[in-house]
C-alpha positions in Angstrom: 12.4 -3.9 8.0 13.9 -1.5 10.5 12.1 -1.0 13.8 12.1 2.3 15.7 12.2 2.5 19.5 9.2 0.9 21.3 6.3 2.9 22.6 3.1 1.5 24.1 1.1 4.7 24.3 -1.7 4.8 21.8 -3.0 8.3 22.6 -0.1 10.0 20.7 1.9 9.5 17.6 3.8 6.3 17.7 7.6 6.1 18.2 7.6 2.5 16.9 7.1 1.7 13.3 8.6 -0.4 10.6 10.2 0.7 7.3 12.2 -1.1 4.6 16.0 -0.5 4.4 15.6 1.5 1.1 13.9 4.2 3.1 16.7 4.7 5.6 17.7 7.9 3.9 14.6 9.4 5.6 15.5 8.0 9.0 17.7 11.0 9.8 17.2 14.1 11.8 15.6 17.0 9.9 18.7 19.2 10.2 20.8 16.4 8.7 18.2 16.0 5.9 18.6 19.7 5.1 22.4 19.4 5.1 22.2 16.6 2.6 19.6 18.5 0.5 20.8 22.1 0.5 18.6 23.2 -2.4 15.4 23.0 -0.3 14.1 25.4 2.4 11.2 23.4 3.9 10.1 19.8 4.1 6.6 18.3 4.1 5.7 14.6 4.4 2.5 12.9 3.3 0.9 9.6 4.1 -1.2 7.6 1.7 -3.5 5.2 3.5 -5.4 2.6 1.4 -8.5 0.8 2.5 -8.8 -1.8 -0.2 -9.0 0.0 -3.5 -9.8 3.4 -2.0 -7.5 6.1 -0.6 -8.2 8.1 2.6 -8.6 11.8 1.8 -9.2 14.7 4.2 -10.7 18.1 3.3 -9.0 21.3 4.3 -11.0 23.7 6.5 -12.6 26.6 4.8 -10.5 29.0 6.9 -7.2 27.4 6.1 -4.7 27.7 3.2 -6.1 25.9 0.1 -9.6 26.0 1.5 -11.9 23.0 1.0 -9.3 21.1 -1.1 -8.9 17.4 -0.6 -5.6 15.9 0.3 -3.8 13.0 2.0 -2.8 13.4 5.6 0.6 15.1 6.1 2.3 18.3 7.0 5.6 20.1 7.8 8.6 18.4 9.4 9.5 20.1 12.7 13.0 19.6 14.0 12.1 20.7 17.5 9.4 18.0 17.7 10.5 15.1 15.5 13.7 13.1 15.9 13.6 12.1 12.2 11.8 12.8 9.0 9.9 9.5 9.4 8.8 10.5 12.9 7.3 13.7 11.3 5.3 11.3 9.1 4.0 9.4 12.2 3.2 12.6 14.0 1.4 14.3 11.1 -0.7 11.2 10.3 -1.8 10.9 14.0 -2.5 14.7 14.4 -4.6 14.9 11.3 -6.5 11.6 11.5 -5.9 10.0 14.9 -4.4 6.9 13.1 -1.2 5.3 14.3 1.6 4.5 11.8 2.5 0.8 11.8 4.6 0.5 8.7 6.0 2.7 5.9 5.6 0.5 2.8 6.8 2.6 -0.2 8.0 5.9 -1.4 5.3 7.4 -3.7 7.1 10.5 -4.8 9.4 13.4 -3.9 8.3 16.7 -5.4 10.0 20.2 -5.1 8.0 23.3 -5.6 8.2 27.1 -4.9 6.1 29.1 -2.5 4.3 32.2 -3.9 4.2 33.7 -0.4 8.0 33.3 0.2 10.1 34.3 -2.9 13.1 32.0 -3.3 11.7 29.4 -0.8 11.6 25.8 -2.1 9.5 23.1 -0.4 10.0 19.4 -0.8 7.1 17.1 -0.2 7.9 13.4 0.3 4.9 11.1 0.2 4.8 7.5 1.4 2.3 4.7 1.3 1.7 3.6 4.9 -0.1 0.9 6.8 -1.7 1.9 10.1 -2.2 -0.1 13.3 -6.0 0.2 13.0 -7.2 -2.7 10.9 -3.8 -4.4 10.7 -4.1 -8.1 9.9 -7.6 -7.8 8.6 -8.9 -8.2 5.0 -9.4 -5.0 2.9 -13.0 -4.5 3.8 -12.6 -5.1 7.5 -9.4 -3.0 7.6 -11.2 -0.1 5.9 -14.1 -0.4 8.4 -11.7 -0.4 11.4 -9.9 2.7 10.1 -13.3 4.4 9.4 -14.2 3.9 13.0 -11.1 5.7 14.3 -10.6 8.7 12.0 -10.8 11.9 14.0 -10.1 15.4 12.5 -8.9 18.6 14.0 -11.7 21.1 12.9 -9.1 23.9 12.8 -7.3 22.2 9.9 -9.8 19.8 8.3 -13.6 19.6 8.1 -14.4 16.3 6.3 -12.9 13.0 5.2 -13.7 10.1 3.0 -12.6 7.2 0.9 -12.0 7.8 -2.8 -11.4 5.4 -5.7 -8.9 6.0 -8.5 -11.8 6.8 -10.8 -13.1 9.4 -8.3 -9.7 11.1 -8.2 -9.3 10.9 -12.0 -12.7 12.4 -12.6 -12.5 14.9 -9.7 -15.9 13.9 -8.4 -17.6 11.4 -6.2 -21.0 10.8 -4.5 -20.4 13.9 -2.3 -19.9 16.2 -5.4 -16.7 17.7 -6.5 -13.4 16.2 -5.4 -10.9 19.0 -5.8 -7.2 18.8 -5.0 -4.2 21.1 -5.7 -2.5 20.0 -8.9 0.6 18.5 -7.2 -1.5 16.6 -4.7 -3.8 15.3 -7.4 -0.7 13.9 -9.3 0.6 12.3 -6.1 -2.6 10.5 -5.3 -2.8 9.2 -8.9 0.8 8.1 -8.6 0.0 6.2 -5.4 -2.8 4.3 -7.2 -0.5 3.5 -10.1 2.3 2.1 -7.8 -0.3 0.1 -5.9 -1.6 -1.6 -9.1 
């Protein structure tokens, strides 16, 4: 595992987190990532957080793009804010949930897609399974409970959150009703469950 520079502040995205050597290709500046991947125009990262056999999902605000859709935490990499692609992951996870990245465990997928609003623009979304500081070292049930106690959303971006099982995602429903995600997001969440099994 590689360790990033230390940071003891817990009221912001961490600068310290672990990741395995095979993910070092993402431990580069965002401009350098674009230089090495010239076919893409924009970069998004996503964080899959498991609590036992459930995945943490957040629901987009009704006033935002893809209103009311369920997704994993994540967002756009910003070169002016993030020293590396992996730091973007830590920042987005913290901004969207209040959770602190401890360890990046696995690459789930890397998907390129167009943008109907920007002709010729190609996004890449890179999704990782992560472990958070909250609940670290606890059993699955205790860890899920510790994470549940911390999650905090920005109401301008997300309006609800919950834990979904693989069956919930496959069927597109849970105890709250419909569980709708964009097609690519749905496929990524199912891929995360498959890799975990």
